[in-house]
C-alpha positions in Angstrom: 0.0 0.0 0.0 2.3 2.7 -1.3 -0.5 5.3 -0.8 0.3 5.1 2.9 3.8 6.5 2.1 2.6 9.7 0.5 2.3 11.9 3.6 5.6 10.4 4.9 7.3 11.1 1.5 6.2 14.7 1.7 7.3 15.2 5.3 10.8 13.9 4.7 11.5 15.8 1.5 12.6 19.4 1.9 14.3 19.5 -1.6 11.5 18.7 -4.1 8.9 21.3 -4.8 5.4 21.9 -6.0 4.9 25.1 -8.0 1.8 27.0 -9.2 0.6 30.4 -10.1 -1.8 32.1 -7.7 -3.3 35.6 -7.8 -0.6 36.6 -10.3 2.1 35.3 -8.1 4.5 32.4 -8.6 4.3 30.1 -5.6 6.9 27.4 -4.8 6.4 25.1 -1.8 8.7 22.4 -0.5 7.2 19.0 -0.2 7.7 19.2 3.6 5.6 22.4 3.7 2.9 20.8 1.7 2.8 18.0 4.3 2.2 20.6 7.0 -0.8 22.0 5.1 -2.2 18.5 4.3 -2.1 17.7 8.1 -4.1 20.9 8.8 -6.7 19.9 6.2 -6.8 16.4 7.8 -7.6 18.0 11.2 -10.1 20.3 9.6 -12.0 17.4 8.0 -11.9 15.5 11.3 -13.6 18.4 13.0 -16.4 18.2 10.4 -17.1 14.7 11.9 -16.2 12.7 8.7 -16.0 9.0 8.9 -14.2 6.3 6.9 -15.6 5.9 3.4 -17.6 9.1 3.5 -17.8 10.8 0.1 -16.2 14.2 -0.4 -17.1 16.0 -3.7 -14.7 18.4 -5.5 -15.9 20.6 -8.4 -13.0 23.0 -9.1 -10.3 24.1 -11.4 -6.8 23.0 -10.5 -5.5 24.8 -7.4 -3.3 24.2 -4.4 -6.3 23.7 -2.2 -7.5 20.9 -4.5 -4.2 19.1 -4.0 -4.4 19.5 -0.2 -8.0 18.3 -0.1 -7.4 15.3 -2.3 -4.3 14.2 -0.4 -6.2 14.6 2.9 -9.1 12.5 1.7 -6.6 9.8 0.4 -4.9 9.6 3.8 -8.2 9.5 5.8 -9.7 6.7 3.8 -12.5 8.9 2.4 -13.9 8.5 -1.1 -13.2 11.7 -3.1 -15.6 12.3 -5.9 -14.1 14.5 -8.7 -16.4 16.3 -11.1 -15.3 17.9 -14.4 -16.1 21.5 -14.4 -19.6 22.0 -15.8 -19.9 18.3 -16.3 -23.6 18.4 -15.5 -26.5 20.8 -15.4 -27.2 19.8 -11.8 -27.2 22.4 -9.1 -24.9 21.7 -6.1 -27.7 20.5 -3.9 -28.7 18.0 -6.6 -25.1 16.8 -7.0 -25.0 16.3 -3.2 -28.1 14.1 -3.2 -27.4 12.3 -6.5 -23.9 11.1 -5.3 -24.6 10.9 -1.6 -21.9 13.4 -0.7 -21.1 14.3 2.9 -19.5 17.5 1.8 -18.9 19.3 -1.5 -16.0 21.8 -2.2 -16.4 24.0 -5.2 -14.8 27.2 -6.8 -17.9 28.8 -8.2 -18.1 32.1 -6.4 -21.3 33.0 -8.3 -23.1 30.3 -6.4 -21.5 31.0 -3.0 -24.1 33.6 -1.9 -27.0 31.5 -3.0 -26.0 28.2 -1.4 -27.5 27.7 2.1 -26.4 24.1 2.5 -23.9 24.0 5.4 -22.2 21.0 3.8 -21.2 23.0 0.6 -18.0 25.0 0.8 -16.0 27.4 -1.3 -12.6 25.7 -1.9 -10.8 29.0 -2.1 -11.5 29.5 1.6 -9.9 26.2 2.6 -6.5 27.6 3.7 -8.2 30.4 5.6 -10.4 27.9 7.4 -7.4 25.7 8.5 -5.2 28.6 9.4 -5.8 28.3 13.1 -5.9 24.5 13.2 -3.4 23.0 15.7 -1.5 20.0 14.5 1.2 19.7 17.2 1.7 16.4 19.0 -0.7 14.5 16.8 -0.2 11.4 14.7 -1.8 10.7 11.4 -2.3 7.0 10.7 -3.1 6.1 7.2 -6.6 4.5 6.6 -6.9 2.2 3.6 -9.8 2.6 1.2 -9.8 0.2 -1.7 -12.3 2.2 -3.7 -10.7 5.5 -2.9 -12.1 7.8 -5.6 -14.9 8.2 -8.1 -14.3 9.8 -11.5 -16.4 10.5 -14.5 -15.9 9.8 -18.2 -15.4 12.7 -20.6 -19.0 12.4 -21.8 -18.2 11.6 -25.5 -21.3 9.4 -25.7 -23.7 11.5 -23.6 -24.0 12.1 -19.8 -20.6 11.4 -18.1 -20.5 8.0 -16.5 -19.2 7.7 -12.9 -16.9 4.9 -12.0 -15.0 3.6 -9.0 -11.2 3.8 -9.1 -9.2 1.2 -7.1 -6.1 1.9 -5.1 -4.2 -1.2 -6.3 -4.4 -0.1 -10.0 -3.1 3.4 -9.4 -0.4 2.2 -7.0 0.9 -0.1 -9.8 1.3 2.9 -12.1 3.0 5.0 -9.4 5.5 2.2 -8.7 6.5 1.9 -12.4 6.2 5.4 -13.8 9.4 7.1 -12.5 11.6 4.1 -13.5 10.1 3.6 -16.9 10.7 7.2 -18.0 14.0 7.4 -16.1 13.1 10.4 -14.1 15.3 11.8 -11.4 15.1 14.5 -8.7 16.4 17.0 -11.2 13.3 16.6 -13.4 10.3 18.8 -13.3 6.9 17.6 -14.5 4.4 20.2 -15.9 0.8 19.1 -15.4 -2.0 21.0 -17.2 -4.6 18.2 -17.1 -7.5 18.8 -14.8 -7.2 17.0 -11.4 -10.7 15.6 -12.1 -9.0 13.3 -14.6 -7.4 10.4 -12.8 -4.2 10.6 -14.9 -3.5 14.1 -13.6 -3.6 12.9 -10.0 -1.5 9.8 -10.9 1.3 12.1 -11.9 0.9 14.0 -8.6 1.1 10.9 -6.5 4.1 9.5 -8.5 6.0 12.7 -8.2 5.5 12.8 -4.4 6.6 9.2 -4.0 9.5 9.6 -6.4 10.8 13.0 -5.2 10.1 14.6 -8.5 9.4 18.4 -8.8 5.9 19.2 -10.1 4.2 22.2 -11.5 0.5 22.5 -12.2 -1.0 25.0 -14.5 -3.6 25.3 -17.3 -3.4 24.5 -21.0 -4.4 28.2 -21.7 -1.2 29.2 -19.8 1.1 26.7 -21.5 3.4 29.1 -23.2 3.9 31.2 -20.1 4.3 28.2 -17.9 7.0 26.7 -20.1 9.1 29.9 -19.9 8.4 30.4 -16.2 9.0 26.9 -14.9 11.3 25.3 -17.6 9.9 21.7 -17.1 11.6 18.5 -18.4 8.4 16.4 -18.8 5.0 17.3 -20.2 2.0 15.2 -21.1 -1.1 16.3 -23.0 -3.6 15.3 -25.6 -2.8 14.7 -29.3 -4.9 17.7 -30.3 -2.4 20.1 -28.6 0.7 18.5 -30.1 -0.9 18.5 -33.6 -1.6 22.2 -33.3 1.9 22.9 -32.2 3.3 20.7 -35.0 1.4 22.8 -37.6 2.8 26.0 -36.0 6.4 24.7 -35.9 6.1 23.5 -39.5 4.9 26.9 -40.6 7.8 28.5 -38.8 10.4 26.2 -40.5 8.8 26.7 -43.9 8.8 30.5 -43.5 12.6 30.5 -44.2 14.2 28.6 -47.2 17.3 28.2 -45.1 15.5 26.7 -42.1 13.5 24.4 -44.4 16.6 23.1 -46.2 18.5 22.6 -43.0 15.5 20.6 -41.6 15.2 18.4 -44.6 19.0 17.7 -44.7 19.0 16.9 -41.1 16.1 14.4 -41.4 18.0 12.7 -44.3 21.3 12.5 -42.5 20.0 12.0 -39.0 20.6 8.2 -38.9 24.3 8.8 -39.7 25.1 11.1 -36.8 26.5 9.9 -33.5 24.2 10.7 -30.6 26.4 13.5 -29.2 26.6 15.3 -32.5 22.9 14.7 -33.2 22.0 16.4 -29.9 24.3 19.3 -30.6 22.9 19.9 -34.1 19.3 19.6 -32.9 19.7 22.2 -30.2 21.5 24.5 -32.7 19.3 24.0 -35.8 16.0 24.0 -33.9 16.9 26.3 -31.0 13.6 28.3 -31.4 11.6 25.2 -30.9 13.6 24.1 -27.9 13.2 27.7 -26.5 9.5 27.5 -26.8 9.5 24.4 -24.5 11.6 26.3 -22.0 15.0 25.0 -23.0 15.1 21.9 -20.7 12.3 19.8 -22.1 13.4 16.2 -22.8 10.2 14.0 -22.7 6.8 14.7 -24.2 4.0 12.1 -23.7 0.6 11.8 -25.3 -2.4 9.4 -25.4 -6.3 9.4 -25.1 -6.8 9.7 -28.9 -5.0 8.8 -32.2 -2.1 11.0 -33.3 -0.6 11.5 -36.7 2.7 9.7 -37.2 4.2 12.8 -38.8 3.8 14.6 -35.5 5.7 11.9 -33.7 8.4 11.8 -36.3 8.8 15.6 -36.3 9.3 15.9 -32.5 11.7 13.0 -32.6 13.7 14.8 -35.3 14.0 18.1 -33.5 15.3 16.4 -30.4 12.3 16.5 -28.0 10.8 13.0 -28.5 7.0 12.6 -28.1 6.1 9.2 -26.7 2.6 7.7 -27.4 0.9 5.7 -24.8 -2.5 3.9 -24.5 -4.9 3.3 -21.7 -8.6 3.5 -20.8 -9.9 4.7 -17.4 -11.6 1.5 -16.6 -8.5 -0.6 -17.0 -5.5 1.7 -16.6 -2.4 2.2 -18.7 -2.2 -0.7 -21.1 0.9 0.1 -23.2 3.6 2.8 -23.4 6.5 3.9 -25.5 9.4 5.0 -23.3 12.9 6.3 -23.8 15.1 3.6 -25.4 12.1 1.4 -26.0 9.7 2.8 -28.6 8.3 2.4 -32.1 6.7 5.3 -33.9 3.2 4.4 -35.0 2.6 2.0 -32.1 1.4 2.8 -28.6 4.3 0.9 -27.1 4.8 -2.4 -25.3 2.5 -3.7 -22.5 2.6 -1.8 -19.2 2.8 -3.6 -15.9 1.4 -7.1 -15.3 -1.2 -7.1 -18.0 -1.9 -9.7 -20.7 -3.5 -8.9 -24.0 -6.0 -11.2 -25.7 -7.9 -10.5 -29.0 -11.4 -11.7 -29.6 -12.8 -12.8 -33.0 -13.3 -9.2 -34.1 -9.7 -8.3 -33.1 -11.0 -6.3 -30.1 -8.3 -5.8 -27.4 -9.2 -7.6 -24.2 -7.1 -7.2 -21.1 -6.4 -9.6 -18.3 -5.0 -7.9 -15.2 -4.8 -8.3 -11.5 -4.9 -4.6 -10.9 -7.5 -2.8 -13.0 -8.1 0.9 -12.3 -11.8 0.5 -11.9 -14.2 -2.1 -10.4 -17.2 -0.8 -12.4 -19.5 2.0 -13.2 -21.9 3.4 -10.6 -25.2 1.6 -10.3 -27.0 3.6 -13.0 -24.8 1.9 -15.7 -25.2 -1.8 -15.3 -25.4 -2.4 -19.0 -22.1 -0.7 -19.5 -20.6 -2.8 -16.7 -21.4 -6.0 -18.5 -19.9 -4.7 -21.7 -16.5 -3.7 -20.2 -16.2 -5.9 -17.0 -16.9 -9.3 -18.5 -18.1 -12.4 -16.7 -15.0 -14.3 -17.9 -12.7 -12.0 -16.0 -11.4 -10.1 -19.1 -11.9 -6.4 -19.6 -13.0 -5.1 -23.0 -11.3 -2.0 -24.3 -13.6 -1.3 -27.2 -10.5 -0.8 -29.4 -9.3 -2.9 -32.3 -5.6 -3.6 -32.9 -2.8 -6.0 -33.1 0.7 -6.9 -31.7 3.7 -7.0 -34.0 6.5 -9.6 -33.6 8.4 -7.3 -31.2 5.5 -7.0 -28.9 4.5 -3.4 -29.8 0.8 -2.7 -29.8 -0.9 -1.0 -32.8 -4.4 0.4 -32.8 -6.8 0.5 -35.7 -9.7 2.3 -34.1 -12.7 2.2 -31.8 -15.4 -0.5 -32.4 -18.2 2.0 -31.8 -16.6 4.4 -34.4 -16.5 1.8 -37.2 -18.6 2.9 -40.2 -20.3 0.0 -42.0 -21.4 1.0 -45.5 -24.4 -0.6 -47.2 -22.0 -2.7 -49.3 -20.6 -4.2 -46.0 -17.2 -2.4 -46.1 -16.0 -1.5 -42.6 -14.2 1.8 -42.3 -12.1 3.0 -39.4 -12.6 6.8 -39.7 -9.8 7.9 -37.4 -6.8 7.2 -39.6 -8.6 8.8 -42.7 -9.5 11.9 -40.7 -5.9 12.3 -39.5 -4.6 12.1 -43.0 -7.0 14.7 -44.3 -6.3 17.0 -41.4 -2.6 16.8 -42.2 -3.4 18.5 -45.6 -2.8 22.3 -46.1 -6.5 22.9 -46.5 -8.4 21.0 -43.8 -8.3 22.0 -40.1 -10.8 19.4 -38.8 -12.7 16.6 -40.3 -15.3 13.9 -39.3 -16.5 11.1 -41.5 -20.0 9.7 -41.5 -21.8 7.0 -43.6 -23.0 4.2 -41.3 -25.6 2.1 -43.2 -25.2 4.5 -46.2 -23.9 3.9 -49.7 -20.8 6.1 -49.3 -18.9 8.4 -46.9 -19.6 12.0 -46.2 -17.0 14.3 -44.7 -17.9 17.2 -42.4 -15.0 19.6 -42.8 -13.7 22.7 -41.1 -11.4 24.5 -43.5 -8.3 26.5 -42.9 -8.1 30.3 -43.6 -8.2 31.5 -47.2 -9.2 28.0 -48.5 -12.0 27.7 -51.1 -14.3 24.8 -52.2 -12.1 23.8 -55.2 -9.1 23.3 -52.9 -11.1 21.0 -50.6 -12.4 19.1 -53.7 -8.8 18.5 -54.9 -7.7 17.3 -51.4 -10.6 14.8 -51.4 -9.9 13.6 -54.9 -6.2 13.0 -54.1 -7.2 11.2 -50.9 -9.6 8.9 -52.8 -6.8 7.8 -55.2 -5.0 5.9 -52.5 -7.7 5.2 -49.9 -9.1 1.9 -51.2 -12.5 1.2 -49.8 -12.5 4.5 -47.8 -14.0 6.6 -50.6 -15.5 10.1 -49.8 -18.2 10.9 -52.3 -19.3 14.3 -50.9 -18.5 16.8 -48.2 -20.0 19.5 -46.0 -18.0 22.6 -45.1 -19.0 24.1 -41.8 -18.0 27.4 -40.3 -17.7 26.6 -36.6 -14.8 24.3 -35.6 -15.1 21.3 -33.2 -14.5 22.7 -29.7 -15.1 22.1 -26.0 -17.3 25.2 -25.9 -19.8 24.0 -28.5 -19.7 20.4 -27.2 -18.2 18.9 -30.4 -15.0 17.9 -28.6 -15.0 15.9 -25.3 -13.0 16.9 -22.3 -10.0 14.9 -23.5 -10.3 16.6 -26.9 -11.8 13.6 -28.8 -14.4 14.3 -31.4 -17.9 13.9 -30.1 -19.2 12.2 -33.2 -22.8 11.8 -31.9 -23.0 15.6 -31.2 -21.4 16.5 -34.6 -23.9 14.2 -36.4 -26.9 15.5 -34.5 -25.9 19.1 -35.1 -25.5 18.7 -38.9 -27.8 15.8 -39.5 -30.2 17.6 -41.9 -27.3 18.9 -44.0 -25.5 15.5 -44.1 -28.7 13.7 -45.1 -29.2 16.1 -48.0 -25.9 15.0 -49.5 -27.1 11.4 -50.1 
């Protein structure tokens, strides 16, 4: 039970730090100081008469108080329930009742004056509330809770699904993460993922246990955070890296000299010894290294497919981007890591997991330490689909292992488009290829139970209909059965704000189709 070591690891480490930005000020706290604050929150929660397994809800953006509250819940054996911001239309009192919460901490100041429930607190006031708490001469025994937290899906297929998360699965990740990525006390992880996503807190726990410096910030503040904190490790969704790739490509192509140097380096790259390669990468691509703060050495991504060209590019410029694969119900399934990676794959199997393929080539997982034991009661049908009676867990993804043990993904079963002629189309790869053109910003394919495919397209600036038509014709020449017969150009891009992207930046295909259904149907 390595979770029981977290408070001890904080107390005995006055070298590693946690950094964040608060009220326009850069804050740096030693782990030992964080331990002091966590103890105060533990005492504060005790004074509220909490009991083992009580549910504590958190609905907040990332902040220092969030960290303290989560760690205190973990140590006291409480069940923390983490809500994505605006994940539901429920009012706070409804959330309390629906999820049987003892207390709810939130950061929505707008609601603070209207909430009369004494069990609902503004998280911003937490440090003020614990300021006078006395922690002298007190012990803090760890209380184990197997189902220590509840998280929610990103809501790609509708209302977010709540699921239990198990201690053993997260502890397995924490025990492997630092070693696999060869991190040391000199490293600094930048985390911009919301703490409501379990992966974000896994990084937090791993850093505490491994003595790794950590910074938490927001994606919107990425550029400033990179310059301010100069991290060495950063993980985010493919959508972000693909956007940066396009910007970096544009920068390189803006100068004939830079573009020629880049092309020559890519050709000669395999011939250079490592020391010379590193020197050339830092000199030829110094602006790109500077963007990342100058010390970045590991980038990681997952949660959705990513274009191989993006992976190749970052590897060429000397800041390798490693693709991983996992699902919340099961955990991390495969990872590419330094010295052990293959571009285009999602890596080799992580931890003590075994992969089995069913007759449809769906990836099934056998593991002693899954992340989750199941969805909350309202989703029994989903439980039977994922948590199978034979002990295997279904991922919903189709793929294969190569001879060297690297796992490759073809796509999601639920995303497969079956045309009237019986042809099965995995849309993800086709969409990535189209989005890599100079004309298409975003693309989603549809055509299930139809005679042919339709593309819903968001175009780049200064692009006309004929340019898109030419891209589609060129794509069709080499796409085999994946033929696009017509397309719809839309003005609004897919975004979180309009609900066409999920929280982890995946396309919300159901919402896209529902929004443009009438226009799509007219194209058949």
